[in-house]
N, CA, C and O atoms as a printed pandas DataFrame, in Angstrom:
     atom_number atom_name residue_name chain_id  residue_number  x_coord  y_coord  z_coord
0              1         N          MET        A               1   87.453   60.405  -87.124
1              2        CA          MET        A               1   88.838   61.096  -87.637
2              3         C          MET        A               1   89.337   60.069  -88.952
3              4         O          MET        A               1   89.196   58.861  -89.143
4              5         N          SER        A               2   89.954   61.115  -89.709
5              6        CA          SER        A               2   90.192   60.499  -90.955
6              7         C          SER        A               2   91.506   59.695  -91.096
7              8         O          SER        A               2   92.466   60.255  -90.566
8              9         N          VAL        A               3   91.749   58.587  -91.652
9             10        CA          VAL        A               3   92.825   57.699  -91.663
10            11         C          VAL        A               3   94.067   58.471  -92.062
11            12         O          VAL        A               3   95.210   58.242  -91.665
12            13         N          PHE        A               4   93.607   59.602  -93.065
13            14        CA          PHE        A               4   94.697   60.174  -93.820
14            15         C          PHE        A               4   95.323   61.358  -93.071
15            16         O          PHE        A               4   96.331   61.942  -93.468
16            17         N          LYS        A               5   94.627   61.671  -91.928
17            18        CA          LYS        A               5   95.206   62.837  -90.921
18            19         C          LYS        A               5   96.477   62.579  -90.511
19            20         O          LYS        A               5   96.806   61.570  -89.886
20            21         N          ARG        A               6   97.262   63.537  -90.873
21            22        CA          ARG        A               6   98.679   63.334  -90.341
22            23         C          ARG        A               6   99.005   63.303  -88.810
23            24         O          ARG        A               6   98.596   64.242  -88.127
24            25         N          ARG        A               7   99.559   62.510  -88.351
25            26        CA          ARG        A               7   99.888   61.842  -86.862
26            27         C          ARG        A               7  101.119   62.515  -86.508
27            28         O          ARG        A               7  102.096   62.013  -87.064
28            29         N          SER        A               8  101.402   63.616  -85.662
29            30        CA          SER        A               8  102.658   64.246  -85.439
30            31         C          SER        A               8  102.914   63.638  -83.997
31            32         O          SER        A               8  104.102   63.756  -83.695
32            33         N          ARG        A               9  102.263   63.114  -83.164
33            34        CA          ARG        A               9  102.451   62.956  -81.456
34            35         C          ARG        A               9  102.459   61.245  -81.649
35            36         O          ARG        A               9  101.874   60.521  -82.455
36            37         N          MET        A              10  103.457   60.935  -80.460
37            38        CA          MET        A              10  103.460   59.264  -80.347
38            39         C          MET        A              10  103.001   59.241  -78.781
39            40         O          MET        A              10  103.168   60.233  -78.072
40            41         N          ILE        A              11  102.473   58.169  -78.346
41            42        CA          ILE        A              11  102.145   57.783  -77.175
42            43         C          ILE        A              11  102.482   56.215  -76.964
43            44         O          ILE        A              11  101.855   55.385  -77.623
44            45         N          SER        A              12  103.325   55.874  -76.180
45            46        CA          SER        A              12  103.941   54.519  -76.108
46            47         C          SER        A              12  103.655   54.128  -74.759
47            48         O          SER        A              12  103.602   54.956  -73.851
48            49         N          PHE        A              13  103.439   52.717  -74.564
49            50        CA          PHE        A              13  103.640   52.185  -73.137
50            51         C          PHE        A              13  103.990   50.793  -73.451
51            52         O          PHE        A              13  103.791   50.348  -74.581
52            53         N          ARG        A              14  104.518   50.057  -72.481
53            54        CA          ARG        A              14  105.012   48.719  -72.393
54            55         C          ARG        A              14  103.729   47.791  -71.975
55            56         O          ARG        A              14  102.811   48.186  -71.256
56            57         N          VAL        A              15  103.816   46.647  -72.482
57            58        CA          VAL        A              15  102.712   45.598  -71.850
58            59         C          VAL        A              15  103.634   44.255  -72.030
59            60         O          VAL        A              15  104.658   44.070  -72.687
60            61         N          SER        A              16  102.854   43.381  -71.174
61            62        CA          SER        A              16  103.475   41.839  -71.157
62            63         C          SER        A              16  103.423   41.186  -72.459
63            64         O          SER        A              16  102.890   41.761  -73.408
64            65         N          GLU        A              17  103.996   39.893  -72.587
65            66        CA          GLU        A              17  103.636   39.383  -73.718
66            67         C          GLU        A              17  102.205   38.724  -73.690
67            68         O          GLU        A              17  101.592   38.579  -74.748
68            69         N          ASP        A              18  101.739   38.378  -72.643
69            70        CA          ASP        A              18  100.333   38.082  -72.475
70            71         C          ASP        A              18   99.432   39.010  -72.921
71            72         O          ASP        A              18   98.639   38.792  -73.837
72            73         N          GLU        A              19   99.531   40.158  -72.242
73            74        CA          GLU        A              19   98.660   41.527  -72.729
74            75         C          GLU        A              19   98.750   41.912  -74.243
75            76         O          GLU        A              19   97.811   42.375  -74.891
76            77         N          TYR        A              20  100.090   41.642  -74.751
77            78        CA          TYR        A              20  100.274   41.959  -76.241
78            79         C          TYR        A              20   99.467   40.864  -77.021
79            80         O          TYR        A              20   98.619   41.166  -77.861
80            81         N          ASP        A              21   99.781   39.588  -76.695
81            82        CA          ASP        A              21   99.160   38.356  -77.463
82            83         C          ASP        A              21   97.648   38.873  -77.238
83            84         O          ASP        A              21   97.142   39.125  -78.332
84            85         N          GLY        A              22   96.845   39.089  -76.254
85            86        CA          GLY        A              22   95.530   39.546  -75.908
86            87         C          GLY        A              22   95.137   40.572  -76.946
87            88         O          GLY        A              22   94.120   40.439  -77.626
88            89         N          LEU        A              23   95.964   41.600  -77.055
89            90        CA          LEU        A              23   95.786   42.736  -77.754
90            91         C          LEU        A              23   95.812   42.477  -79.267
91            92         O          LEU        A              23   94.987   43.062  -79.970
92            93         N          ARG        A              24   96.696   41.647  -79.810
93            94        CA          ARG        A              24   96.756   41.098  -81.121
94            95         C          ARG        A              24   95.592   40.215  -81.443
95            96         O          ARG        A              24   94.997   40.415  -82.502
96            97         N          ASN        A              25   95.240   39.340  -80.709
97            98        CA          ASN        A              25   93.875   38.672  -80.973
98            99         C          ASN        A              25   92.626   39.413  -80.949
99           100         O          ASN        A              25   91.627   38.945  -81.495
100          101         N          LEU        A              26   92.607   40.690  -80.275
101          102        CA          LEU        A              26   91.514   41.364  -80.047
102          103         C          LEU        A              26   91.462   42.049  -81.506
103          104         O          LEU        A              26   90.455   42.058  -82.214
104          105         N          CYS        A              27   92.640   42.590  -81.824
105          106        CA          CYS        A              27   92.977   43.338  -83.216
106          107         C          CYS        A              27   92.299   42.614  -84.364
107          108         O          CYS        A              27   91.548   43.123  -85.196
108          109         N          ILE        A              28   92.726   41.197  -84.268
109          110        CA          ILE        A              28   92.267   40.235  -85.473
110          111         C          ILE        A              28   90.764   40.148  -85.409
111          112         O          ILE        A              28   90.097   40.280  -86.436
112          113         N          ASN        A              29   90.197   39.923  -84.205
113          114        CA          ASN        A              29   88.767   39.804  -83.995
114          115         C          ASN        A              29   87.822   40.959  -84.385
115          116         O          ASN        A              29   86.652   40.871  -84.758
116          117         N          GLU        A              30   88.643   42.152  -84.205
117          118        CA          GLU        A              30   87.854   43.313  -84.294
118          119         C          GLU        A              30   87.976   43.854  -86.119
119          120         O          GLU        A              30   87.266   44.688  -86.681
120          121         N          GLY        A              31   88.930   43.178  -86.611
121          122        CA          GLY        A              31   89.115   43.596  -88.094
122          123         C          GLY        A              31   90.069   44.923  -88.107
123          124         O          GLY        A              31   90.208   45.669  -89.076
124          125         N          ALA        A              32   90.683   45.061  -86.865
125          126        CA          ALA        A              32   91.608   46.275  -87.046
126          127         C          ALA        A              32   92.831   46.131  -87.851
127          128         O          ALA        A              32   93.376   45.027  -87.857
128          129         N          ARG        A              33   93.350   47.128  -88.552
129          130        CA          ARG        A              33   94.666   46.974  -89.311
130          131         C          ARG        A              33   95.894   46.830  -88.572
131          132         O          ARG        A              33   96.912   46.401  -89.117
132          133         N          SER        A              34   95.850   47.179  -87.309
133          134        CA          SER        A              34   97.091   46.926  -86.537
134          135         C          SER        A              34   96.669   47.347  -85.204
135          136         O          SER        A              34   95.727   48.124  -85.046
136          137         N          VAL        A              35   97.589   46.672  -83.896
137          138        CA          VAL        A              35   97.430   47.103  -82.587
138          139         C          VAL        A              35   97.331   48.547  -82.560
139          140         O          VAL        A              35   96.331   49.024  -82.024
140          141         N          SER        A              36   98.269   49.380  -83.088
141          142        CA          SER        A              36   98.142   50.823  -82.836
142          143         C          SER        A              36   96.972   51.295  -83.205
143          144         O          SER        A              36   96.454   52.110  -82.441
144          145         N          ASP        A              37   96.209   50.901  -84.520
145          146        CA          ASP        A              37   95.098   51.614  -84.643
146          147         C          ASP        A              37   93.780   51.012  -83.785
147          148         O          ASP        A              37   92.794   51.721  -83.588
148          149         N          MET        A              38   93.852   49.914  -83.398
149          150        CA          MET        A              38   92.807   49.467  -82.433
150          151         C          MET        A              38   92.941   50.483  -81.334
151          152         O          MET        A              38   92.049   51.258  -80.991
152          153         N          ALA        A              39   94.102   50.405  -80.834
153          154        CA          ALA        A              39   94.445   51.418  -79.383
154          155         C          ALA        A              39   94.131   52.627  -79.713
155          156         O          ALA        A              39   93.517   53.283  -78.871
156          157         N          ARG        A              40   94.381   53.104  -80.704
157          158        CA          ARG        A              40   94.146   54.524  -81.053
158          159         C          ARG        A              40   92.528   54.685  -81.097
159          160         O          ARG        A              40   92.076   55.661  -80.497
160          161         N          ASP        A              41   91.637   53.834  -81.738
161          162        CA          ASP        A              41   90.469   53.849  -81.801
162          163         C          ASP        A              41   89.740   53.688  -80.403
163          164         O          ASP        A              41   88.689   54.258  -80.109
164          165         N          ALA        A              42   90.504   52.767  -79.525
165          166        CA          ALA        A              42   89.827   52.686  -78.157
166          167         C          ALA        A              42   90.075   53.750  -77.377
167          168         O          ALA        A              42   89.175   54.070  -76.600
168          169         N          VAL        A              43   91.084   54.393  -77.384
169          170        CA          VAL        A              43   91.433   55.912  -76.622
170          171         C          VAL        A              43   90.375   56.819  -77.184
171          172         O          VAL        A              43   89.730   57.518  -76.403
172          173         N          GLN        A              44   90.142   56.864  -78.500
173          174        CA          GLN        A              44   89.434   57.952  -79.064
174          175         C          GLN        A              44   87.780   57.541  -78.527
175          176         O          GLN        A              44   87.020   58.500  -78.393
176          177         N          ARG        A              45   87.383   56.523  -78.307
177          178        CA          ARG        A              45   85.965   56.017  -77.804
178          179         C          ARG        A              45   85.921   56.332  -76.193
179          180         O          ARG        A              45   84.849   56.622  -75.662
180          181         N          LEU        A              46   87.161   56.260  -75.436
181          182        CA          LEU        A              46   87.130   56.465  -74.145
182          183         C          LEU        A              46   87.043   58.371  -74.193
183          184         O          LEU        A              46   86.031   58.873  -73.704
184          185         N          ILE        A              47   87.848   59.068  -74.634
185          186        CA          ILE        A              47   87.333   60.320  -74.997
186          187         C          ILE        A              47   86.195   60.747  -75.070
187          188         O          ILE        A              47   85.720   61.546  -74.263
188          189         N          THR        A              48   85.507   60.204  -76.197
189          190        CA          THR        A              48   84.016   60.577  -76.544
190          191         C          THR        A              48   83.157   60.335  -75.543
191          192         O          THR        A              48   82.416   61.246  -75.174
192          193         N          ARG        A              49   83.098   58.914  -74.856
193          194        CA          ARG        A              49   82.371   58.669  -73.727
194          195         C          ARG        A              49   82.532   59.669  -72.558
195          196         O          ARG        A              49   81.571   60.211  -72.013
196          197         N          HIS        A              50   83.839   59.873  -72.212
197          198        CA          HIS        A              50   84.139   61.032  -71.191
198          199         C          HIS        A              50   83.246   62.170  -71.468
199          200         O          HIS        A              50   82.278   62.433  -70.754
200          201         N          SER        A              51   83.612   62.901  -72.606
201          202        CA          SER        A              51   83.071   64.221  -72.930
202          203         C          SER        A              51   81.426   64.154  -72.978
203          204         O          SER        A              51   80.736   65.133  -72.696
204          205         N          CYS        A              52   80.886   62.893  -73.365
205          206        CA          CYS        A              52   79.426   62.825  -73.183
206          207         C          CYS        A              52   79.050   62.998  -71.674
207          208         O          CYS        A              52   78.350   63.898  -71.210
208          209         N          GLN        A              53   79.658   61.945  -70.976
209          210        CA          GLN        A              53   79.406   62.024  -69.366
210          211         C          GLN        A              53   79.367   63.512  -68.888
211          212         O          GLN        A              53   78.461   64.018  -68.226
212          213         N          ASN        A              54   80.618   64.187  -69.379
213          214        CA          ASN        A              54   80.770   65.805  -68.816
214          215         C          ASN        A              54   79.570   66.461  -69.295
215          216         O          ASN        A              54   79.042   67.307  -68.574
216          217         N          ASN        A              55   79.067   66.166  -70.444
217          218        CA          ASN        A              55   78.078   67.089  -70.954
218          219         C          ASN        A              55   76.705   66.682  -69.990
219          220         O          ASN        A              55   76.117   67.528  -69.315
220          221         N          GLN        A              56   76.374   65.479  -70.040
221          222        CA          GLN        A              56   75.298   64.771  -69.082
222          223         C          GLN        A              56   75.342   65.521  -67.718
223          224         O          GLN        A              56   74.367   66.062  -67.195
224          225         N          LEU        A              57   76.696   65.477  -67.176
225          226        CA          LEU        A              57   76.734   65.952  -65.575
226          227         C          LEU        A              57   76.471   67.359  -65.681
227          228         O          LEU        A              57   75.782   67.820  -64.771
228          229         N          GLU        A              58   76.879   68.201  -66.631
229          230        CA          GLU        A              58   76.685   69.393  -66.451
230          231         C          GLU        A              58   75.281   69.918  -66.766
231          232         O          GLU        A              58   74.959   70.986  -66.246
232          233         N          THR        A              59   74.272   69.183  -67.689
233          234        CA          THR        A              59   73.030   69.268  -67.726
234          235         C          THR        A              59   72.330   68.910  -66.361
235          236         O          THR        A              59   71.457   69.672  -65.944
236          237         N          VAL        A              60   72.578   68.094  -65.843
237          238        CA          VAL        A              60   71.938   67.540  -64.479
238          239         C          VAL        A              60   72.285   68.808  -63.590
239          240         O          VAL        A              60   71.347   69.375  -63.030
240          241         N          VAL        A              61   73.670   69.319  -63.414
241          242        CA          VAL        A              61   74.029   70.392  -62.611
242          243         C          VAL        A              61   73.252   71.707  -62.797
243          244         O          VAL        A              61   72.938   72.410  -61.837
244          245         N          GLN        A              62   72.959   72.007  -64.059
245          246        CA          GLN        A              62   72.057   73.046  -64.529
246          247         C          GLN        A              62   70.769   73.043  -63.946
247          248         O          GLN        A              62   70.285   73.969  -63.295
248          249         N          ALA        A              63   70.122   71.721  -64.266
249          250        CA          ALA        A              63   68.846   71.391  -64.075
250          251         C          ALA        A              63   68.841   71.710  -62.419
251          252         O          ALA        A              63   68.234   72.694  -61.996
252          253         N          LEU        A              64   69.552   70.817  -61.535
253          254        CA          LEU        A              64   69.506   71.167  -60.295
254          255         C          LEU        A              64   69.600   72.728  -59.759
255          256         O          LEU        A              64   68.878   73.093  -58.832
256          257         N          GLN        A              65   70.471   73.565  -60.353
257          258        CA          GLN        A              65   70.708   74.779  -60.089
258          259         C          GLN        A              65   69.343   75.544  -60.260
259          260         O          GLN        A              65   68.996   76.343  -59.389
260          261         N          GLY        A              66   68.608   75.324  -61.307
261          262        CA          GLY        A              66   67.402   75.934  -61.659
262          263         C          GLY        A              66   66.390   75.639  -60.685
263          264         O          GLY        A              66   65.656   76.532  -60.264
264          265         N          LYS        A              67   66.279   74.179  -60.208
265          266        CA          LYS        A              67   65.380   74.039  -59.129
266          267         C          LYS        A              67   65.673   74.602  -57.719
267          268         O          LYS        A              67   64.768   74.973  -56.973
268          269         N          ILE        A              68   66.980   74.646  -57.392
269          270        CA          ILE        A              68   67.415   75.338  -56.238
270          271         C          ILE        A              68   67.142   76.775  -56.113
271          272         O          ILE        A              68   66.961   77.225  -54.981
272          273         N          GLU        A              69   67.081   77.651  -57.262
273          274        CA          GLU        A              69   66.760   78.905  -57.465
274          275         C          GLU        A              69   65.201   79.138  -57.364
275          276         O          GLU        A              69   64.753   80.175  -56.875
276          277         N          PHE        A              70   64.373   78.101  -57.861
277          278        CA          PHE        A              70   62.941   78.231  -57.826
278          279         C          PHE        A              70   62.647   77.973  -56.475
279          280         O          PHE        A              70   61.816   78.728  -55.969
280          281         N          LEU        A              71   63.205   76.945  -55.654
281          282        CA          LEU        A              71   62.651   76.773  -54.254
282          283         C          LEU        A              71   63.167   77.885  -53.378
283          284         O          LEU        A              71   62.558   78.155  -52.343
284          285         N          ASP        A              72   64.365   78.618  -53.762
285          286        CA          ASP        A              72   64.751   79.808  -52.891
286          287         C          ASP        A              72   63.599   80.831  -53.091
287          288         O          ASP        A              72   63.328   81.458  -52.067
288          289         N          MET        A              73   62.812   81.157  -54.270
289          290        CA          MET        A              73   62.075   82.119  -54.533
290          291         C          MET        A              73   60.694   81.672  -53.859
291          292         O          MET        A              73   59.847   82.505  -53.535
292          293         N          GLU        A              74   60.537   80.357  -53.679
293          294        CA          GLU        A              74   59.262   80.053  -53.100
294          295         C          GLU        A              74   59.322   80.169  -51.550
295          296         O          GLU        A              74   58.397   80.504  -50.811
296          297         N          VAL        A              75   60.668   79.807  -51.180
297          298        CA          VAL        A              75   60.701   79.996  -49.746
298          299         C          VAL        A              75   60.562   81.356  -49.268
299          300         O          VAL        A              75   59.951   81.602  -48.228
300          301         N          LYS        A              76   61.148   82.328  -50.044
301          302        CA          LYS        A              76   60.876   83.719  -49.757
302          303         C          LYS        A              76   59.479   83.953  -49.890
303          304         O          LYS        A              76   58.837   84.190  -48.868
304          305         N          ARG        A              77   58.877   83.919  -51.067
305          306        CA          ARG        A              77   57.314   84.180  -51.057
306          307         C          ARG        A              77   56.556   83.656  -49.905
307          308         O          ARG        A              77   55.759   84.387  -49.316
308          309         N          LEU        A              78   56.775   82.321  -49.517
309          310        CA          LEU        A              78   56.026   81.902  -48.436
310          311         C          LEU        A              78   56.210   82.557  -47.354
311          312         O          LEU        A              78   55.260   82.765  -46.599
312          313         N          GLY        A              79   57.508   83.021  -47.068
313          314        CA          GLY        A              79   58.048   83.775  -45.743
314          315         C          GLY        A              79   57.149   85.140  -45.780
315          316         O          GLY        A              79   56.592   85.649  -44.807
316          317         N          LYS        A              80   57.137   85.573  -47.013
317          318        CA          LYS        A              80   56.178   86.977  -47.082
318          319         C          LYS        A              80   54.643   86.770  -46.597
319          320         O          LYS        A              80   54.036   87.490  -45.805
320          321         N          VAL        A              81   54.201   85.707  -47.207
321          322        CA          VAL        A              81   52.969   85.416  -46.907
322          323         C          VAL        A              81   52.669   85.132  -45.306
323          324         O          VAL        A              81   51.848   85.764  -44.641
324          325         N          LEU        A              82   53.396   84.190  -44.882
325          326        CA          LEU        A              82   53.328   84.132  -43.408
326          327         C          LEU        A              82   53.562   85.425  -42.453
327          328         O          LEU        A              82   52.908   85.672  -41.440
328          329         N          SER        A              83   54.535   86.131  -42.936
329          330        CA          SER        A              83   54.556   87.365  -42.113
330          331         C          SER        A              83   53.412   88.140  -42.408
331          332         O          SER        A              83   52.961   88.542  -41.335
332          333         N          LYS        A              84   52.731   88.538  -43.359
333          334        CA          LYS        A              84   51.540   89.033  -43.672
334          335         C          LYS        A              84   50.391   88.382  -42.727
335          336         O          LYS        A              84   49.567   89.074  -42.130
336          337         N          GLN        A              85   50.435   87.081  -42.672
337          338        CA          GLN        A              85   49.355   86.421  -41.866
338          339         C          GLN        A              85   49.314   86.802  -40.277
339          340         O          GLN        A              85   48.398   87.130  -39.524
340          341         N          ALA        A              86   50.754   86.606  -40.103
341          342        CA          ALA        A              86   51.050   86.735  -38.509
342          343         C          ALA        A              86   50.860   88.347  -38.078
343          344         O          ALA        A              86   50.606   88.684  -36.922
344          345         N          GLY        A              87   50.996   89.127  -39.003
345          346        CA          GLY        A              87   50.776   90.523  -38.722
346          347         C          GLY        A              87   49.218   90.734  -38.728
347          348         O          GLY        A              87   48.707   91.248  -37.733
348          349         N          ALA        A              88   48.523   90.407  -39.676
349          350        CA          ALA        A              88   46.862   90.391  -39.803
350          351         C          ALA        A              88   46.405   89.602  -38.586
351          352         O          ALA        A              88   45.266   89.912  -38.236
352          353         N          GLN        A              89   46.975   88.691  -37.870
353          354        CA          GLN        A              89   46.281   87.859  -36.773
354          355         C          GLN        A              89   46.683   88.996  -35.580
355          356         O          GLN        A              89   45.807   89.517  -34.889
356          357         N          GLY        A              90   47.928   89.269  -35.450
357          358        CA          GLY        A              90   48.273   90.153  -34.329
358          359         C          GLY        A              90   47.364   91.410  -34.214
359          360         O          GLY        A              90   47.007   91.827  -33.112
360          361         N          VAL        A              91   47.040   91.936  -35.249
361          362        CA          VAL        A              91   46.017   92.996  -35.067
362          363         C          VAL        A              91   44.787   92.601  -34.772
363          364         O          VAL        A              91   44.176   93.281  -33.948
364          365         N          ALA        A              92   44.268   91.675  -35.235
365          366        CA          ALA        A              92   42.925   91.305  -34.923
366          367         C          ALA        A              92   42.791   90.627  -33.339
367          368         O          ALA        A              92   41.680   90.440  -32.843
368          369         N          THR        A              93   43.660   90.394  -32.842
369          370        CA          THR        A              93   43.526   89.644  -31.663
370          371         C          THR        A              93   43.942   90.897  -30.630
371          372         O          THR        A              93   44.098   90.619  -29.441
372          373         N          ARG        A              94   44.067   91.859  -30.948
373          374        CA          ARG        A              94   44.379   92.932  -29.857
374          375         C          ARG        A              94   43.017   93.578  -29.480
375          376         O          ARG        A              94   42.059   93.762  -30.231
376          377         N          ASN        A              95   43.126   93.878  -28.188
377          378        CA          ASN        A              95   41.641   94.709  -27.845
378          379         C          ASN        A              95   41.994   95.951  -27.740
379          380         O          ASN        A              95   43.141   96.353  -27.934
380          381         N          GLY        A              96   40.861   96.774  -27.368
381          382        CA          GLY        A              96   41.177   98.263  -27.581
382          383         C          GLY        A              96   42.177   98.858  -26.761
383          384         O          GLY        A              96   42.665   99.924  -27.136
384          385         N          ASP        A              97   42.655   98.199  -25.427
385          386        CA          ASP        A              97   43.766   98.923  -24.634
386          387         C          ASP        A              97   45.047   98.514  -25.309
387          388         O          ASP        A              97   46.076   98.967  -24.806
388          389         N          GLY        A              98   45.163   97.715  -26.389
389          390        CA          GLY        A              98   46.563   97.339  -27.114
390          391         C          GLY        A              98   47.220   96.130  -26.452
391          392         O          GLY        A              98   48.418   95.885  -26.592
392          393         N          GLU        A              99   46.319   95.324  -25.668
393          394        CA          GLU        A              99   46.855   94.046  -25.088
394          395         C          GLU        A              99   46.325   92.874  -25.860
395          396         O          GLU        A              99   45.228   92.935  -26.415
396          397         N          ILE        A             100   46.997   91.935  -25.898
397          398        CA          ILE        A             100   46.678   90.598  -26.540
398          399         C          ILE        A             100   45.685   89.837  -25.657
399          400         O          ILE        A             100   45.289   88.721  -25.994
């Protein structure tokens, strides 16, 4: 994100004196220009991380869906094979009178 991009929205929240002191110290240690800049960067990192996690989750779900579809086809195929085998065994075990 560009530093020169016009910002028209504002988000505010209250912090305690201790929290503010901690934020100010963190700002100094991180080399941020202001507490606002540091907070903006932190929120942007959270948004980016959340977006990446959603993309990873979507990829995993798609992979699982593909595996489920494959397993469904395999179960159907094996069912047909077993049906054919059962039918073939039934014919082979019948005697001439039609009894098993």
